[in-house]
C-alpha positions as CSV (number, residue, x, y, z in Angstrom):
1,M,-21.1,10.3,25.6
2,I,-18.4,7.9,26.5
3,E,-20.6,6.2,29.2
4,L,-23.6,6.1,26.8
5,R,-21.4,4.5,24.2
6,R,-20.1,1.9,26.6
7,Q,-23.7,1.0,27.8
8,L,-25.0,0.6,24.3
9,R,-22.1,-1.5,23.2
10,Q,-22.6,-3.8,26.2
11,L,-26.3,-4.0,25.5
12,R,-25.9,-5.1,21.9
13,K,-23.1,-7.6,22.8
14,S,-25.6,-9.2,25.3
15,I,-27.8,-10.4,22.4
16,D,-27.4,-14.2,21.9
17,A,-26.5,-15.8,18.6
18,P,-29.9,-17.3,17.7
19,T,-31.6,-13.9,18.3
20,R,-28.9,-12.2,16.2
21,R,-29.6,-14.4,13.3
22,K,-33.4,-13.9,13.6
23,K,-33.0,-10.2,13.9
24,G,-30.7,-10.2,10.8
25,K,-33.4,-11.9,8.7
26,K,-35.9,-9.3,9.9
27,L,-33.5,-6.5,9.1
28,L,-33.3,-7.7,5.5
29,H,-37.1,-7.9,5.4
30,Q,-37.3,-4.2,6.5
31,C,-34.8,-3.2,3.9
32,Q,-36.7,-5.0,1.2
33,K,-40.1,-3.7,2.3
34,S,-38.8,-0.1,2.2
35,G,-37.3,-0.4,-1.3
36,L,-33.9,0.6,0.1
37,F,-32.0,-1.4,-2.5
38,R,-34.0,-0.1,-5.5
39,N,-31.7,1.5,-8.1
40,A,-28.6,0.7,-6.0
41,R,-25.9,-1.4,-7.8
42,H,-22.8,-0.5,-5.7
43,I,-23.6,-1.1,-2.0
44,A,-21.2,-0.8,0.9
45,I,-22.1,-2.8,4.0
46,F,-20.2,-4.2,7.0
47,T,-19.7,-7.6,8.6
48,P,-20.7,-7.5,12.3
49,N,-18.1,-6.7,14.9
50,D,-18.4,-5.9,18.6
51,G,-22.0,-7.0,18.8
52,E,-23.3,-5.2,15.7
53,I,-26.4,-6.4,14.0
54,E,-26.0,-9.4,11.7
55,T,-25.7,-8.6,8.0
56,K,-25.1,-12.0,6.4
57,N,-28.7,-12.4,5.1
58,T,-28.6,-8.9,3.6
59,I,-25.1,-9.5,2.0
60,D,-26.3,-12.9,0.5
61,F,-29.4,-11.3,-0.8
62,L,-27.6,-8.4,-2.5
63,I,-25.1,-10.8,-4.1
64,S,-27.9,-13.0,-5.4
65,Q,-29.5,-9.8,-7.0
66,G,-26.3,-9.1,-8.9
67,C,-25.2,-6.1,-6.8
68,C,-21.6,-5.3,-6.2
69,V,-21.1,-5.5,-2.5
70,Y,-18.2,-3.7,-0.7
71,L,-16.8,-3.7,2.8
72,P,-15.0,-0.8,4.5
73,I,-11.2,-0.7,4.5
74,L,-9.2,1.5,6.9
75,V,-6.9,3.8,4.9
76,G,-5.3,6.2,7.5
77,E,-8.1,8.1,9.2
78,K,-10.7,7.4,6.4
79,L,-12.4,4.5,4.8
80,K,-12.3,3.1,1.3
81,F,-14.5,0.3,0.1
82,A,-13.2,-3.0,-1.2
83,K,-15.4,-5.4,-3.2
84,M,-16.1,-8.6,-1.3
85,G,-13.8,-11.4,-2.4
86,K,-12.4,-14.7,-1.1
87,R,-9.4,-13.5,1.0
88,Y,-9.5,-11.3,4.0
89,R,-7.1,-9.9,6.6
90,K,-7.8,-8.3,10.0
91,N,-7.3,-4.6,10.4
92,K,-6.0,-3.0,13.6
93,F,-9.4,-3.3,15.2
94,G,-9.7,-7.1,14.3
95,I,-12.2,-6.5,11.6
96,D,-12.0,-8.5,8.4
97,E,-11.1,-6.5,5.3
98,P,-11.1,-8.0,1.8
99,I,-7.7,-8.1,0.0
100,F,-6.8,-8.4,-3.6
101,T,-10.1,-6.7,-4.7
102,P,-10.6,-3.2,-6.2
103,L,-10.9,-0.2,-3.8
104,L,-13.4,2.6,-4.4
105,G,-14.1,5.9,-2.7
106,A,-17.3,6.5,-0.9
107,H,-18.5,8.8,-3.7
108,R,-18.6,5.8,-6.0
109,M,-21.2,3.9,-3.9
110,D,-24.9,4.1,-4.5
111,L,-25.8,3.1,-0.9
112,I,-23.7,2.9,2.3
113,L,-25.1,0.8,5.1
114,M,-23.3,1.7,8.3
115,P,-23.0,0.2,11.7
116,L,-23.8,2.3,14.7
117,V,-23.7,2.2,18.5
118,G,-26.8,4.3,19.1
119,F,-29.4,6.4,17.2
120,D,-32.4,8.6,17.9
121,K,-35.7,9.3,16.2
122,N,-34.1,12.3,14.4
123,K,-31.7,10.0,12.7
124,N,-28.7,11.1,14.7
125,R,-26.1,8.3,14.8
126,L,-23.6,7.5,17.5
127,G,-20.6,5.5,16.2
128,M,-17.7,3.8,17.9
129,G,-15.9,7.1,18.4
130,G,-13.2,7.0,15.8
131,G,-15.0,9.3,13.3
132,F,-14.0,7.1,10.3
133,Y,-17.4,7.4,8.6
134,D,-17.7,11.1,9.4
135,K,-14.3,11.8,8.0
136,T,-14.9,9.7,4.9
137,L,-18.3,11.2,4.2
138,S,-17.5,14.8,5.1
139,F,-18.1,15.7,1.4
140,H,-21.8,15.3,2.2
141,L,-21.7,18.3,4.5
142,K,-20.8,20.5,1.6
143,R,-23.5,19.2,-0.8
144,K,-27.1,20.0,0.0
145,N,-28.9,18.1,-2.7
146,Y,-26.8,15.0,-3.2
147,R,-28.2,11.8,-4.8
148,V,-25.6,9.3,-3.9
149,P,-24.4,7.7,-1.9
150,K,-27.5,7.3,0.3
151,L,-26.5,6.7,3.9
152,F,-28.4,4.4,6.2
153,G,-27.6,3.1,9.7
154,L,-28.4,-0.5,10.6
155,A,-29.1,-1.4,14.2
156,F,-31.0,-3.4,16.8
157,D,-34.2,-1.6,18.1
158,C,-32.6,-1.6,21.6
159,Q,-29.9,0.8,20.4
160,E,-32.4,3.7,20.2
161,V,-32.0,6.5,22.7
162,D,-34.2,9.5,23.4
163,L,-31.8,12.2,22.0
164,L,-28.3,12.4,20.7
165,E,-26.4,15.6,20.5
166,S,-25.3,16.3,17.0
167,K,-21.8,17.9,16.4
168,P,-21.0,20.1,13.3
169,W,-18.8,17.4,11.9
170,D,-21.4,14.6,12.2
171,V,-22.6,13.5,8.8
172,P,-26.4,12.9,9.0
173,V,-27.8,9.7,7.6
174,D,-30.8,9.4,5.3
175,G,-32.4,6.8,7.6
176,I,-32.1,4.1,10.1
177,V,-33.2,0.5,9.6
178,T,-33.9,-1.9,12.5
179,P,-35.6,-5.4,12.5
180,T,-38.9,-3.7,13.1
181,R,-38.7,-0.2,11.7
182,Y,-37.6,2.0,8.8
183,I,-36.9,5.5,10.0
184,K,-36.6,8.0,7.1
């Protein structure tokens, strides 16, 4: 798994800036076409780090639609979500986190759009290896018929692999969105 993670990270980092911007626009189009944002007011997303897919167009669109947009904040081994604001600081991984804005727990989000390193057609998600999303969303494993938050991974198409082994602590996502596909 470590080698696969390294290869997939290298692959997504190799995508040039113009292609990233173009794929980011197509990602937004797939999200809109699928109705992903319908009935979602509080939406957590991420700003790209380590070669992750571009989310600027999606963030701008959500804000223009009057949605409350949040970014993940590290709090110990878990995540909270801070409303996007004007001031940021870098966390221990060098990722920008909003400061001076309200923090909410994952259970308060309608939709959480997560980064990923790899995925398969069964909607298994390979993250960076820290388990922050799995620890934060572990309450999902106890609830069979949850309504919110809905969980979706955002990725480049090239991040798809044949099969990922799922562990008991892995929190499944409701779907994966790429610039060309919506897997639900």
